[in-house]
Every structure is written in C-alpha cells, then in structure tokens.
C-alpha positions in Angstrom: 0.0 0.0 0.0 1.3 3.4 -0.9 1.2 6.1 1.8 1.2 9.8 1.3 4.7 11.3 1.6 5.6 14.9 2.7 8.7 16.9 3.5 9.2 18.2 7.0 12.5 19.9 8.0 13.9 18.9 4.6 13.4 15.2 5.3 10.8 12.7 3.9 8.0 11.6 6.1 5.0 9.3 5.7 1.6 10.6 6.8 -0.1 8.2 9.2 -3.2 10.2 10.3 -4.8 13.6 9.7 -6.7 15.3 12.5 -9.5 17.8 11.9 -7.5 20.3 14.0 -5.0 20.6 11.2 -2.3 18.4 12.9 -1.0 15.3 11.2 0.8 12.3 12.6 3.9 11.6 10.5 7.0 9.3 10.8 10.4 9.4 9.2 10.3 7.5 5.9 14.0 6.6 6.0 13.9 5.0 9.4 11.4 2.2 8.8 12.4 0.1 11.9 12.5 3.2 14.2 8.8 4.0 14.6 8.8 7.5 16.2 5.6 9.4 15.5 5.6 13.2 15.4 2.6 15.4 15.6 3.0 18.4 13.1 0.7 21.1 11.9 0.0 20.7 8.2 1.2 24.2 7.5 4.8 23.1 8.3 4.7 20.3 5.7 5.4 20.4 2.0 4.3 18.0 -0.7 6.9 15.4 -1.6 7.3 14.5 -5.3 10.2 12.6 -6.8 
C-alpha cells in the first residue's frame, strides 16, 4: 500500500493520520524500523514529489 509522503525539516515523512484540528501524525520514511511518530501542523509540511 502506498502512503502519502511529505517533507518536514527537509526530510521525507510518511503521513499516518490527519486530524480535523490541522495536525498530522507523521513518521520518518528513512527509518522504517524506528517508529517514532511526530505530531506536526499541516502548514509546516510540503508535498513530496520525486
């Protein structure tokens, strides 16, 4: 399954959940085994396109 990817602090993150408050749960896409979730406001995120 493909997940939505975004840029945060110039690093690639995977979106896990979007809250109605505007905050999104994201995790680092490069550290697949290290599952640290961050809560970030969507205004701090950029679309990721390869």
